[in-house]
C-alpha positions as CSV (number, residue, x, y, z in Angstrom):
1,R,-30.7,49.1,-17.4
2,A,-31.9,48.6,-13.9
3,G,-33.1,45.2,-14.8
4,E,-29.6,44.2,-15.9
5,Y,-28.0,45.0,-12.5
6,D,-26.6,42.1,-10.6
7,E,-25.6,42.7,-7.0
8,R,-23.4,39.5,-6.9
9,V,-20.8,41.1,-9.3
10,D,-21.0,44.6,-7.9
11,S,-17.5,45.4,-6.4
12,N,-18.9,48.4,-4.5
13,V,-21.1,46.2,-2.2
14,E,-19.6,45.3,1.1
15,R,-19.7,41.6,1.9
16,A,-19.0,39.6,5.0
17,V,-15.7,37.7,4.6
18,E,-16.0,34.0,5.4
19,P,-13.1,32.7,7.4
20,V,-11.4,30.0,5.4
21,G,-8.6,28.0,7.0
22,P,-5.4,27.4,5.1
23,R,-5.3,24.4,3.0
24,N,-3.3,21.5,4.5
25,Y,-0.9,20.4,1.8
26,I,0.4,17.4,3.7
27,F,-2.6,15.4,2.3
28,D,-1.3,16.1,-1.3
29,A,1.9,14.1,-0.7
30,G,3.0,12.0,-3.7
31,Q,1.0,14.2,-6.2
32,S,3.5,17.0,-6.9
33,R,4.7,17.7,-10.4
34,R,8.2,16.6,-9.5
35,I,7.0,13.2,-8.2
36,R,4.9,12.6,-11.3
37,A,7.9,13.5,-13.5
38,E,10.0,11.0,-11.6
39,L,7.3,8.3,-12.0
40,F,7.0,8.7,-15.8
41,K,10.8,8.9,-16.1
42,V,11.0,5.5,-14.4
43,I,8.3,4.0,-16.6
44,D,9.9,5.3,-19.8
45,S,13.3,3.9,-18.7
46,S,11.9,0.4,-17.8
47,D,11.3,-2.7,-19.8
48,V,9.4,-4.3,-16.9
49,V,7.3,-2.2,-14.4
50,V,6.8,-3.8,-11.0
51,E,3.8,-2.3,-9.1
52,V,4.2,-2.9,-5.4
53,L,0.9,-3.3,-3.5
54,D,0.2,-3.5,0.2
55,A,-1.2,-7.0,0.9
56,R,-3.5,-5.4,3.6
57,D,-5.3,-3.3,0.9
58,P,-4.1,-4.2,-2.6
59,L,-6.9,-2.3,-4.4
60,G,-6.5,0.8,-2.3
61,T,-2.8,1.0,-3.0
62,R,-2.9,0.5,-6.8
63,A,-1.9,3.4,-9.1
64,P,-4.6,3.5,-11.8
65,H,-3.1,6.6,-13.4
66,A,0.2,4.7,-14.0
67,E,-1.6,1.5,-15.1
68,E,-3.7,3.5,-17.6
69,F,-0.6,5.2,-19.0
70,L,1.0,1.8,-19.5
71,R,-2.1,0.5,-21.3
72,R,-2.5,3.6,-23.5
73,E,1.1,4.7,-24.2
74,A,3.4,1.8,-23.4
75,K,1.7,-1.5,-24.4
76,H,5.1,-3.1,-25.1
77,K,6.2,-2.8,-21.4
78,H,5.4,-5.6,-19.0
79,L,3.5,-5.1,-15.8
80,V,4.0,-7.2,-12.7
81,F,2.2,-7.0,-9.3
82,V,4.2,-7.7,-6.1
83,L,2.0,-8.3,-3.1
84,N,4.3,-7.0,-0.3
85,K,3.8,-7.3,3.5
86,C,2.1,-10.7,3.1
87,D,3.3,-11.5,6.7
88,L,0.7,-9.0,8.0
89,V,-2.4,-10.9,6.6
90,P,-3.7,-14.5,6.9
91,S,-2.3,-16.9,4.3
92,R,-5.8,-17.6,2.8
93,V,-6.2,-13.9,2.1
94,T,-2.9,-13.7,0.4
95,A,-3.9,-16.8,-1.7
96,A,-7.2,-15.1,-2.7
97,W,-5.6,-11.9,-3.8
98,L,-3.0,-13.8,-5.8
99,K,-5.7,-15.6,-7.6
100,L,-7.6,-12.4,-8.4
101,L,-4.7,-10.2,-9.4
102,S,-3.1,-13.0,-11.5
103,R,-6.0,-12.6,-13.9
104,E,-4.6,-9.1,-14.9
105,A,-0.8,-9.6,-14.6
106,P,1.8,-11.9,-13.2
107,T,1.6,-11.6,-9.4
108,V,4.1,-12.5,-6.7
109,A,3.5,-12.8,-2.9
110,F,6.4,-11.2,-1.1
111,H,7.8,-10.5,2.4
112,A,10.6,-8.1,2.3
113,S,13.4,-9.1,4.7
114,I,17.1,-9.3,4.2
115,T,17.5,-12.2,6.6
116,N,14.2,-14.1,6.2
117,P,12.4,-13.2,2.9
118,F,9.5,-14.9,1.1
119,G,9.0,-14.7,-2.6
120,K,12.5,-13.6,-3.4
121,G,13.4,-16.6,-5.6
122,A,10.0,-16.4,-7.4
123,L,10.5,-12.7,-8.3
124,I,14.1,-13.2,-9.5
125,N,13.1,-16.1,-11.7
126,L,10.2,-14.1,-13.1
127,L,12.6,-11.2,-14.0
128,R,15.0,-13.7,-15.6
129,Q,12.2,-14.9,-17.8
130,F,11.5,-11.4,-18.9
131,A,15.2,-10.9,-19.6
132,K,15.0,-13.9,-22.0
133,L,12.1,-12.3,-23.8
134,H,14.4,-9.4,-24.5
135,A,17.3,-11.4,-25.8
136,D,18.2,-8.6,-28.2
137,K,19.2,-6.5,-25.3
138,K,22.3,-6.9,-23.1
139,Q,20.3,-6.0,-20.0
140,I,16.7,-5.0,-19.1
141,S,15.6,-2.3,-16.6
142,V,12.9,-3.1,-14.0
143,G,11.2,-0.1,-12.4
144,F,9.5,-0.3,-9.0
145,I,6.4,2.0,-8.6
146,G,3.6,2.2,-6.1
147,Y,2.2,4.2,-3.2
148,P,4.5,5.7,-0.5
149,N,5.4,3.3,2.2
150,V,4.4,0.0,0.5
151,G,8.0,-1.3,0.6
152,K,9.5,-0.6,-2.8
153,S,13.0,0.1,-1.5
154,S,12.7,-2.8,1.0
155,I,12.1,-5.2,-1.8
156,I,15.1,-4.0,-3.7
157,N,17.2,-4.4,-0.6
158,T,15.9,-7.9,-0.2
159,L,16.8,-8.8,-3.8
160,K,20.3,-7.4,-3.3
161,K,20.6,-9.0,0.2
162,K,22.0,-5.8,1.5
163,K,21.0,-2.2,2.2
164,V,21.4,-0.4,-1.1
165,C,18.3,1.9,-0.8
166,K,17.5,4.1,2.2
167,V,14.4,2.8,3.9
168,A,12.2,3.9,6.8
169,P,8.7,3.0,8.1
170,I,7.5,6.5,7.1
171,P,6.3,7.7,3.7
172,G,8.4,9.9,1.4
173,E,11.8,8.5,2.3
174,T,12.8,8.0,-1.4
175,K,13.2,11.4,-2.9
176,V,14.5,10.7,-6.5
177,W,14.9,7.6,-8.7
178,Q,18.0,5.5,-8.5
179,Y,19.6,2.7,-10.5
180,I,20.7,-0.5,-8.8
181,T,22.4,-3.5,-10.5
182,L,20.8,-6.8,-9.6
183,M,22.9,-8.9,-11.9
184,K,24.7,-8.4,-15.3
185,S,21.4,-8.7,-17.3
186,I,19.0,-6.9,-14.9
187,Y,19.0,-3.4,-13.5
188,L,16.5,-2.2,-10.9
189,I,15.1,1.4,-10.6
190,D,13.7,2.7,-7.3
191,C,11.0,5.3,-7.7
192,P,9.5,7.8,-5.1
193,G,6.0,6.9,-4.0
194,T,3.2,8.2,-6.2
195,V,-0.5,8.7,-5.4
196,Q,-3.5,8.8,-7.7
197,P,-4.3,12.6,-8.1
198,S,-7.4,13.7,-6.2
199,G,-8.2,10.0,-5.6
200,N,-8.0,10.0,-1.8
201,S,-9.8,11.8,1.0
202,E,-7.8,13.1,3.9
203,E,-8.8,10.0,5.8
204,D,-7.6,7.7,3.0
205,A,-4.3,9.6,2.7
206,V,-3.6,9.0,6.4
207,L,-4.7,5.3,6.6
208,K,-2.9,4.4,3.3
209,G,0.4,5.6,4.7
210,V,0.7,8.7,2.4
211,V,1.0,11.2,5.3
212,R,3.6,11.4,8.0
213,I,1.8,11.1,11.3
214,E,3.9,13.7,13.1
215,Q,2.7,16.4,10.7
216,L,-1.0,15.9,11.7
217,R,-2.5,18.6,13.8
218,H,-5.6,16.7,14.8
219,A,-4.6,13.1,14.8
220,A,-7.6,12.1,16.9
221,D,-9.9,12.8,14.0
222,F,-8.6,9.7,12.2
223,V,-8.7,7.1,15.0
224,E,-12.5,6.5,14.6
225,E,-11.9,4.9,11.2
226,V,-9.1,2.8,12.6
227,L,-11.4,1.5,15.3
228,R,-14.0,0.8,12.7
229,R,-11.7,-1.2,10.5
230,V,-9.8,-3.2,13.1
231,K,-11.8,-5.9,15.0
232,P,-12.3,-5.0,18.7
233,E,-10.6,-8.2,19.8
234,Y,-7.3,-7.1,18.1
235,V,-7.7,-3.6,19.7
236,R,-8.1,-5.0,23.2
237,R,-5.2,-7.3,22.7
238,T,-2.9,-4.6,21.4
239,Y,-3.8,-1.7,23.8
240,D,-5.2,-3.5,26.9
241,V,-8.3,-1.3,26.7
242,Q,-11.3,-3.6,27.3
243,A,-14.3,-1.4,26.5
244,W,-14.9,2.2,25.2
245,D,-18.0,4.3,24.4
246,S,-16.4,6.4,21.7
247,P,-13.0,7.0,20.0
248,T,-12.4,9.9,22.5
249,D,-13.1,7.6,25.4
250,F,-10.7,5.0,24.0
251,L,-7.9,7.6,23.5
252,E,-8.5,8.9,27.1
253,Q,-8.2,5.4,28.6
254,Y,-5.1,4.6,26.4
255,G,-3.5,7.9,27.2
256,R,-3.9,7.4,30.9
257,R,-2.6,3.8,30.7
258,I,0.7,4.8,28.9
259,G,1.2,8.1,30.9
260,K,0.5,10.6,28.1
261,L,-0.9,13.4,30.3
262,L,-1.3,17.1,30.0
263,K,-1.1,19.6,32.9
264,G,-3.7,18.8,35.5
265,G,-3.6,15.1,34.7
266,E,-5.8,15.2,31.7
267,P,-4.9,12.6,29.0
268,D,-3.2,13.9,25.9
269,I,-5.6,12.6,23.3
270,N,-3.6,13.9,20.3
271,A,-0.4,12.2,21.4
272,A,-2.2,8.9,22.1
273,A,-3.9,9.1,18.7
274,K,-0.5,9.6,16.9
275,L,0.8,6.4,18.6
276,V,-2.3,4.5,17.4
277,L,-1.8,5.8,13.8
278,H,1.9,4.9,14.0
279,D,0.9,1.4,14.9
280,W,-1.5,1.3,12.1
281,Q,1.0,2.4,9.5
282,R,3.7,0.1,10.7
283,G,1.5,-3.0,10.7
284,R,1.2,-3.6,14.4
285,L,-2.6,-3.6,14.3
286,P,-4.0,-6.7,12.5
287,Y,-6.1,-5.5,9.5
288,F,-6.8,-6.7,6.0
289,T,-9.3,-6.4,3.2
290,L,-10.9,-9.3,1.3
291,P,-11.1,-9.5,-2.5
292,P,-14.5,-8.5,-4.0
293,D,-17.0,-11.3,-3.8
294,F,-14.4,-13.3,-1.8
295,A,-16.9,-15.9,-0.4
296,H,-18.8,-16.6,-3.7
297,R,-16.2,-16.1,-6.4
298,A,-16.4,-19.0,-8.9
299,D,-13.3,-21.0,-9.7
300,A,-14.2,-20.9,-13.4
301,A,-13.5,-17.2,-13.5
302,A,-10.0,-17.7,-12.1
303,E,-9.3,-20.5,-14.6
304,E,-10.4,-18.3,-17.5
305,G,-8.2,-15.5,-16.3
306,A,-5.2,-17.8,-15.9
307,A,-5.7,-19.1,-19.5
308,A,-5.8,-15.6,-20.8
309,A,-2.5,-14.7,-19.1
310,S,-0.8,-17.9,-20.0
311,A,1.2,-16.2,-22.8
312,L,3.1,-14.2,-20.2
313,P,5.8,-15.6,-17.9
314,T,4.2,-16.8,-14.7
315,P,5.9,-16.9,-11.3
316,K,6.5,-20.2,-9.7
317,Q,6.6,-19.9,-5.9
318,P,5.9,-22.2,-2.9
319,G,2.5,-22.2,-1.3
320,V,1.7,-19.2,0.8
321,R,1.6,-21.3,4.0
322,G,5.4,-20.8,4.0
323,I,4.9,-17.2,5.1
324,V,5.5,-16.7,8.8
325,T,2.8,-14.2,9.8
326,A,3.6,-11.4,12.2
327,H,0.2,-11.7,14.0
328,K,-1.9,-14.3,15.7
329,F,-5.2,-14.1,13.9
330,L,-8.6,-15.1,15.1
331,P,-9.8,-18.6,13.9
332,E,-12.4,-17.0,11.6
333,D,-9.7,-14.9,10.0
334,E,-7.3,-17.8,9.5
335,G,-10.1,-19.9,7.9
336,E,-8.3,-23.1,8.9
337,E,-11.2,-25.3,7.8
338,E,-11.1,-23.7,4.2
339,E,-7.4,-23.2,3.8
340,G,-6.6,-26.8,2.8
341,G,-8.5,-26.6,-0.4
342,E,-7.1,-23.2,-1.4
343,E,-3.6,-24.2,-0.6
344,G,-3.8,-27.2,-2.9
345,E,-4.7,-24.9,-5.7
346,E,-2.0,-22.4,-4.9
347,E,0.7,-25.2,-5.0
């Protein structure tokens, strides 16, 4: 029996205990059982499901688990994409994402604002078209789903032209679903933000706006990725820091410039990092992602997708040049020499 002995399972053997830090549950925001129950409750109650995407990173803020559920269990429900925060990206990037996403579902470019919105008329007209498809019902329900902090409640407030949903520039402000009457035939349902289970690293969770910045213990760990994604010209313009050797060097210079100091005059790197991450989440730093194969995508593919989706109601909205952007972008980001051709197609 000596040959059967396994020291690894012998409880009498003393072993060194490896120190394991406590798991930080703030990175699991939007994945709780309660939130998932709220999400599927909204989907079950809706005739039309509006998935709100952040125009800066539409693919990164999609909810594939919800889309898969719709394809598998609720094929009779209609899916609509709303590309919110279009004022934070160049108009040619918005046009490119509209062309790509419209191949999968009706897509509307949107800027949520009670006083100066963009895309409001197009979205309302699209919802009216869906209401006509359900002529057998007195009213239809439209559920708004998506990542935390993409602007679901802000869109509903824009459609209602008044504040009916509580909003804040931080994730997790909406706790439970709520019904709002848009008009006699259309009801809106606001849903808490939901995140793809186990689909994000800690870095993704912070930069996609899932985590509240004030809860981070080591905010400086996430600034390196911000500096990698944002062009140096935009960083210099925003923070008046002209050159840096490392993320730590950048935070030290920025901390000294704004007076965030510890005892002894040392810069408070963590406090400076939290301010940078707040600026990132609130759209003060110019940043956007381009559609896959943006420069070489063939027009034929877009036309084929448009023909396939022609059976569904399609949004009619003015060209994306009507969006007043919040940033002054570099000429290569604006793509002024290319924009004329794309705009003609968008019209």
